[in-house]
C-alpha positions as CSV (number, residue, x, y, z in Angstrom):
1,M,34.3,73.5,13.1
2,T,38.0,71.3,14.3
3,Q,36.5,70.6,13.6
4,Q,34.7,73.5,11.9
5,V,32.6,75.2,14.0
6,T,29.4,74.3,14.2
7,R,25.9,64.6,10.5
8,T,24.0,59.4,9.7
9,P,24.6,57.7,6.5
10,A,22.9,54.4,6.0
11,D,25.2,51.5,6.7
12,T,27.5,51.3,3.6
13,T,29.8,48.5,5.1
14,G,27.9,45.7,3.7
15,P,28.2,42.1,5.1
16,G,30.6,42.2,8.1
17,P,31.0,44.3,11.1
18,S,28.1,47.1,11.6
19,L,28.0,49.9,14.1
20,W,24.1,49.1,14.3
21,R,25.2,45.9,16.3
22,S,27.8,47.7,18.7
23,R,26.2,48.2,22.0
24,N,29.1,50.6,23.1
25,F,28.8,52.9,20.0
26,L,25.0,52.9,20.2
27,L,25.3,54.1,23.8
28,L,27.9,56.8,23.1
29,W,25.6,58.0,20.0
30,G,22.6,58.3,21.9
31,G,24.2,60.0,24.9
32,Q,25.7,62.5,22.5
33,T,22.5,63.0,20.5
34,V,20.8,64.1,23.7
35,S,23.7,66.3,25.0
36,E,23.9,68.0,21.5
37,L,20.2,68.7,21.8
38,G,20.7,70.5,25.1
39,T,23.8,72.3,23.8
40,R,21.7,73.8,20.9
41,L,19.1,74.9,23.4
42,A,21.9,76.7,25.4
43,G,23.3,78.1,22.3
44,V,20.1,80.2,21.7
45,A,19.4,80.8,25.5
46,V,22.7,82.1,26.5
47,P,22.9,85.2,24.2
48,L,19.2,85.7,24.4
49,L,19.5,85.7,28.3
50,A,22.1,88.4,28.0
51,A,20.6,90.6,25.3
52,D,17.1,90.6,26.6
53,T,17.1,89.7,30.3
54,L,20.3,91.4,31.3
55,N,20.3,94.1,28.8
56,A,23.9,93.4,27.4
57,S,25.4,95.5,24.8
58,V,26.6,94.1,21.3
59,F,30.2,93.6,22.6
60,Q,29.2,92.3,26.0
61,V,27.2,89.5,24.2
62,S,30.2,88.7,22.0
63,L,32.2,88.2,25.1
64,L,30.2,85.2,26.0
65,T,31.4,83.6,22.9
66,V,34.9,84.5,23.8
67,L,34.6,82.9,27.3
68,A,33.0,79.7,25.9
69,W,36.0,79.1,23.5
70,L,38.9,80.8,25.4
71,P,39.5,77.6,27.4
72,Y,40.6,75.8,24.2
73,L,43.6,78.3,23.7
74,L,44.3,78.0,27.5
75,F,43.8,74.4,28.2
76,S,43.8,72.2,25.0
77,L,47.6,71.0,25.1
78,P,47.5,70.2,29.0
79,A,44.1,68.6,28.3
80,G,45.8,66.2,25.7
81,I,48.2,65.1,28.4
82,V,45.3,64.3,30.6
83,A,43.5,62.4,28.1
84,D,46.6,60.3,27.3
85,R,47.1,59.4,31.0
86,V,43.8,58.7,32.4
87,D,40.6,56.6,31.5
88,Q,39.1,58.7,28.8
89,R,35.6,57.5,29.6
90,R,35.5,58.5,33.3
91,L,37.0,61.8,32.4
92,M,34.0,62.4,30.2
93,I,31.7,61.3,32.9
94,G,33.1,63.8,35.4
95,C,33.0,66.7,32.8
96,D,29.2,65.8,32.0
97,L,28.4,65.9,35.7
98,G,30.3,69.2,36.1
99,R,28.6,70.8,33.1
100,A,25.1,69.7,34.4
101,A,25.7,71.4,37.8
102,L,26.8,74.5,36.1
103,M,23.7,74.7,33.8
104,L,21.4,73.9,36.7
105,S,22.8,76.9,38.7
106,L,21.5,79.4,36.2
107,P,17.8,78.9,37.1
108,V,18.6,78.6,40.6
109,A,20.3,82.0,40.5
110,A,17.5,83.6,38.8
111,L,15.2,82.3,41.3
112,V,16.9,83.8,44.2
113,G,17.4,87.1,42.3
114,Q,21.3,86.7,41.9
115,L,21.5,86.2,38.1
116,T,23.8,88.8,36.8
117,L,26.1,89.2,33.7
118,P,29.3,88.4,35.6
119,F,27.6,85.0,37.0
120,L,26.7,84.1,33.5
121,Y,30.3,84.9,32.3
122,L,31.5,82.6,35.2
123,V,29.2,79.8,34.3
124,V,30.2,80.0,30.5
125,G,33.9,80.1,31.3
126,L,34.0,77.2,33.7
127,G,31.6,75.2,31.4
128,G,34.2,75.9,28.5
129,V,37.1,74.3,30.4
130,L,34.9,71.1,31.1
131,T,34.1,71.0,27.3
132,V,37.8,71.2,26.6
133,L,38.6,68.2,28.5
134,F,35.5,66.3,27.3
135,T,36.1,67.0,23.6
136,V,39.8,65.8,23.8
137,A,38.8,62.6,25.6
138,Y,35.8,62.1,23.2
139,K,37.8,62.2,20.0
140,S,40.3,59.9,21.6
141,L,37.8,57.4,22.7
142,L,36.0,56.7,19.6
143,P,38.7,54.6,17.8
144,R,38.6,52.3,21.0
145,L,34.9,51.7,20.3
146,V,34.9,51.5,16.6
147,P,37.2,49.5,14.2
148,A,39.4,51.6,11.9
149,D,37.4,50.6,8.9
150,L,34.1,52.0,10.3
151,L,35.5,55.4,11.5
152,V,34.1,57.3,8.8
153,D,30.7,55.7,9.5
154,G,30.8,56.5,13.1
155,N,32.1,60.1,12.7
156,A,29.2,60.5,10.2
157,K,26.6,59.2,12.6
158,L,27.9,61.3,15.4
159,T,28.1,64.4,13.2
160,I,24.4,63.9,12.1
161,S,23.4,64.0,15.6
162,Q,24.7,67.5,15.6
163,D,22.7,68.6,12.8
164,A,19.6,66.8,14.1
165,A,20.0,68.8,17.2
166,E,20.5,71.8,15.3
167,L,17.4,71.2,13.3
168,V,15.2,70.6,16.4
169,G,17.1,72.4,19.3
170,P,16.9,76.1,18.3
171,T,13.1,75.9,17.5
172,V,12.5,74.0,20.8
173,S,14.6,76.6,22.6
174,G,12.8,79.6,21.3
175,A,9.5,78.0,22.1
176,L,10.8,77.2,25.7
177,I,12.4,80.7,26.1
178,G,8.8,82.2,25.1
179,L,7.1,80.0,27.6
180,V,9.3,79.8,30.8
181,G,11.9,82.4,30.2
182,A,15.6,82.0,29.2
183,A,16.9,81.1,32.5
184,R,14.6,78.1,33.1
185,T,15.4,76.7,29.7
186,F,18.8,75.6,31.3
187,L,17.0,73.0,33.3
188,T,16.8,71.0,30.1
189,N,20.2,71.7,29.3
190,G,21.2,70.2,32.7
191,F,19.3,67.2,32.1
192,A,20.8,66.6,28.8
193,F,24.5,66.3,30.3
194,L,23.0,63.9,33.0
195,V,21.8,61.7,30.3
196,S,25.1,61.8,28.5
197,A,26.8,60.9,31.8
198,L,24.5,57.9,32.3
199,T,25.0,56.3,28.7
200,L,28.7,56.7,29.3
201,I,28.6,54.9,32.7
202,L,26.8,52.1,30.8
203,I,29.4,51.4,28.3
204,R,31.4,48.3,28.7
205,D,34.9,49.3,27.8
206,E,38.1,47.6,29.1
207,P,40.5,50.5,30.4
208,V,43.4,50.8,28.2
209,R,46.6,49.3,29.7
210,R,49.2,52.1,29.4
211,E,52.9,51.2,29.5
212,P,54.9,53.6,31.7
213,A,56.1,56.4,29.9
214,P,59.7,57.7,29.8
215,R,60.1,60.9,31.8
216,V,60.5,63.9,29.5
217,P,60.4,67.5,30.1
218,L,56.7,68.9,30.4
219,A,57.4,71.4,27.4
220,V,58.4,68.4,25.2
221,E,55.2,66.4,26.2
222,L,52.9,69.3,25.5
223,T,54.2,69.8,22.0
224,D,54.3,66.1,21.0
225,G,51.1,66.7,19.0
226,I,52.2,69.7,17.2
227,G,55.4,67.9,16.2
228,F,53.5,65.0,14.7
229,I,51.2,67.3,12.8
230,R,54.1,69.2,11.5
231,R,55.6,66.1,9.9
232,Q,52.3,65.6,8.0
233,P,51.8,67.9,4.9
234,I,48.3,66.9,4.6
235,L,47.3,67.6,8.3
236,V,49.0,70.8,8.0
237,S,46.9,72.0,5.1
238,I,43.7,70.8,6.9
239,L,44.7,72.6,10.0
240,A,45.5,75.9,8.3
241,C,42.1,75.7,6.3
242,T,40.1,74.9,9.6
243,T,41.7,77.6,11.7
244,W,41.2,80.3,9.2
245,S,37.4,79.2,8.7
246,N,36.9,78.9,12.4
247,F,38.1,82.5,13.2
248,F,35.6,84.2,10.6
249,V,32.8,81.7,11.4
250,M,33.0,82.6,15.1
251,A,33.4,86.3,14.3
252,S,29.9,86.0,12.6
253,A,28.6,83.7,15.1
254,S,29.4,86.3,18.0
255,I,27.1,88.8,16.4
256,E,24.5,86.8,14.7
257,V,21.8,86.6,17.3
258,T,22.1,90.3,17.8
259,F,21.9,90.7,14.1
260,L,18.8,88.7,13.8
261,V,17.2,90.6,16.8
262,R,18.1,94.1,16.4
263,V,18.4,94.4,12.7
264,L,16.0,92.0,11.3
265,H,13.5,92.2,14.4
266,A,13.3,88.5,14.6
267,N,11.4,87.2,17.7
268,P,12.9,84.2,19.7
269,V,10.7,81.6,17.8
270,Q,12.1,83.0,14.3
271,V,15.6,83.1,15.7
272,G,15.2,79.4,16.6
273,L,13.6,78.6,13.2
274,V,16.7,80.1,11.3
275,F,18.9,77.9,13.2
276,S,16.7,74.8,12.5
277,V,16.8,75.7,8.8
278,S,20.6,75.8,9.0
279,A,20.8,72.4,10.0
280,V,19.0,70.9,7.0
281,G,22.2,71.3,4.9
282,G,24.3,69.1,7.2
283,L,21.5,66.9,7.7
284,I,21.0,65.9,4.2
285,V,24.5,65.6,3.5
286,G,25.4,63.7,6.6
287,V,22.9,60.9,5.4
288,L,25.2,60.8,2.2
289,A,28.5,61.6,3.7
290,A,30.0,58.0,3.5
291,R,28.7,57.7,-0.1
292,L,29.9,61.1,-1.1
293,S,33.4,60.5,0.4
294,A,33.8,57.1,-1.6
295,W,32.4,58.9,-4.9
296,L,34.3,62.0,-4.9
297,G,37.4,60.4,-3.1
298,S,38.5,61.1,0.6
299,A,41.0,63.7,-0.3
300,R,39.0,65.5,-3.1
301,V,35.8,65.6,-0.9
302,I,37.7,68.0,1.5
303,W,38.5,70.9,-1.1
304,V,35.2,70.4,-2.9
305,A,33.3,70.8,0.5
306,M,35.2,73.8,1.3
307,A,34.9,75.7,-2.1
308,A,31.4,74.7,-3.5
309,P,29.0,76.1,-0.9
310,G,30.7,79.6,-0.7
311,P,28.3,81.5,-2.9
312,F,25.3,80.6,-0.6
313,Y,27.3,82.3,2.5
314,L,26.6,85.6,0.9
315,L,22.8,85.3,1.5
316,M,23.6,85.9,5.2
317,P,24.2,89.6,5.1
318,L,21.5,89.9,2.5
319,A,18.8,88.7,4.8
320,Q,15.7,91.1,5.4
321,P,13.1,91.5,8.0
322,G,10.1,89.0,7.6
323,W,10.4,86.0,5.5
324,G,13.8,87.3,4.3
325,V,15.2,86.2,7.6
326,L,15.3,82.9,6.2
327,L,17.9,83.7,3.8
328,Y,20.4,83.7,7.0
329,G,19.2,80.1,7.5
330,V,20.1,79.0,3.9
331,G,23.4,80.5,4.2
332,L,24.0,78.5,7.4
333,A,22.8,75.5,5.8
334,A,25.4,75.7,3.1
335,F,28.1,76.0,5.8
336,S,26.6,73.1,7.7
337,A,26.7,71.0,4.6
338,N,30.4,72.1,4.2
339,A,31.3,71.2,7.6
340,V,30.0,67.7,7.8
341,L,31.9,66.6,4.6
342,F,35.1,68.3,5.6
343,N,34.9,67.2,9.2
344,V,34.1,63.5,8.8
345,A,36.8,63.1,6.2
346,A,39.6,64.9,8.1
347,M,38.8,63.5,11.5
348,S,38.7,60.0,10.2
349,Y,42.1,60.4,8.4
350,R,43.6,62.1,11.7
351,Q,42.4,59.1,13.8
352,R,43.4,56.4,11.6
353,I,47.2,57.7,11.0
354,T,47.8,58.8,14.6
355,P,49.5,56.3,16.9
356,P,47.0,55.6,19.8
357,A,49.8,56.5,22.3
358,I,49.8,60.3,21.3
359,L,46.2,60.4,19.8
360,G,45.0,62.7,22.7
361,R,47.9,65.1,22.3
362,V,47.3,65.4,18.6
363,N,43.6,66.0,19.0
364,A,44.5,68.7,21.7
365,A,47.1,70.3,19.4
366,F,44.5,70.6,16.6
367,L,41.8,72.1,19.2
368,W,44.6,74.4,20.5
369,I,45.1,75.9,17.2
370,C,41.7,75.6,15.5
371,F,39.6,76.3,18.3
372,G,42.1,78.6,20.0
373,V,41.5,81.2,17.4
374,I,37.9,81.4,18.2
375,P,38.1,83.9,21.0
376,L,39.9,86.1,18.7
377,G,37.3,85.5,16.0
378,A,34.6,86.4,18.6
379,L,36.3,89.6,19.6
380,T,36.8,90.5,16.0
381,G,33.1,90.1,15.3
382,G,32.2,92.2,18.1
383,A,34.7,95.0,17.2
384,L,33.5,94.9,13.4
385,G,29.8,95.0,14.5
386,T,30.6,98.2,16.5
387,A,32.8,99.7,13.9
388,L,31.1,98.8,10.6
389,G,27.5,97.9,11.9
390,L,26.3,94.3,12.1
391,R,25.4,93.8,8.2
392,G,28.8,95.3,7.4
393,A,30.5,93.1,9.6
394,L,28.7,90.1,8.3
395,W,30.0,90.8,4.7
396,V,33.7,90.6,6.1
397,C,33.0,87.5,8.0
398,V,31.4,85.5,5.2
399,L,33.9,86.6,2.7
400,G,36.7,85.4,5.1
401,T,34.9,82.3,5.6
402,W,34.9,81.2,2.0
403,A,38.5,82.2,1.5
404,A,39.5,79.5,3.9
405,C,39.1,77.0,0.9
406,L,42.2,78.3,-0.6
407,F,44.4,76.4,2.0
408,V,43.3,73.1,0.6
409,V,42.3,74.0,-3.0
410,C,46.0,75.1,-3.5
411,S,47.5,72.2,-1.7
412,P,48.6,68.7,-2.8
413,L,45.0,67.6,-1.9
414,R,43.8,69.1,-5.3
415,R,45.8,66.6,-7.1
416,M,44.8,63.5,-5.0
417,R,41.5,61.5,-5.2
418,D,42.1,59.6,-1.8
419,L,44.0,60.5,1.3
420,P,46.9,57.8,2.2
421,A,46.1,55.2,4.8
422,V,49.5,55.9,6.4
423,P,51.3,59.1,7.5
424,L,53.3,60.4,4.4
425,K,56.3,60.6,6.7
426,G,57.4,58.3,9.7
427,P,56.8,60.3,13.0
428,T,59.1,59.8,16.1
429,V,57.4,60.6,19.3
430,S,58.7,61.0,22.9
431,S,56.3,58.6,24.4
């Protein structure tokens, strides 16, 4: 979720180019599918490792979410400059190798008796920095590998991999944790990043020839992306909606594992099952994403996706011990369905209208704002959980998440069927 925080339609292009015949895209898709699976394993293992093995408090567990997302606030804008200046594929390979080393250090530390909460904080924080660099490069690389008329299809295929990983990953993670312990589970996560690096190495992509850019002050270069966004009313509405949503989504995410374990008395397998159920919504909608976008309209689908699933979010704080824990998964599934429609339409539009020379900086600006609020949301979730109790905090979070739809429902998007194919205002950029 710029994506909203955290799917493949059948090919709908008819005769002509197809992503199923694109070797480079299939390599990228396959590597990211494996990487997403590893990430979902870690998503359950990290908080369980902190809460159960290291006996962390509710607030200490929420700090892990803060550290994972704080790099987006600190490093997104510089990462955009880096992604526009270097070969993006090579940057992604380096980030994957670094993340693999960090994940593999956790079982090693546990083996020698040096696994502590500060060490876990360090690994999560450094991994977050590498993820920022990878994500900015990743969102800028796709338009080089995929024709503009297939961007929606490409983004949908990549997004469905996330939901497929969410469907399988948490359950597998819960089972692995039960069998080998939380620390050893990170061996699988490290291997997944190595597979992702290998697929990127195998991509045959000619490096982009970049014309020497005129020298401009660093402050100007850092804000090029923000300046472009400010001149696009549609991007501003999407940015505001996503930022608000991410704040409250991550506030709930920072306390949800603790809520499931300590209030609903769920065991690791049940926790994994909840997150697997949550992926069903996005998986189903991901298969239909391109068709739904064409049927509803690329503009209309954005505000419908944000508004319609909202009532189901209320099931999350209503969840009860036993089978009632699945209500939490149903609420998450509704948000997953929302995210796939919203993210595919919004990302494809942004990639289509942004000049390639500044796409890295525009993507970085989105990440800086949309993901930059996530650490604040995570801190808020921990604070609300301490002050109001976990169930009371969830009520605040789900209502806040649903309220994000107002930014797009009350915007020009509501009077449009389709998004324009070109910027509404001609941008000027410094390079």
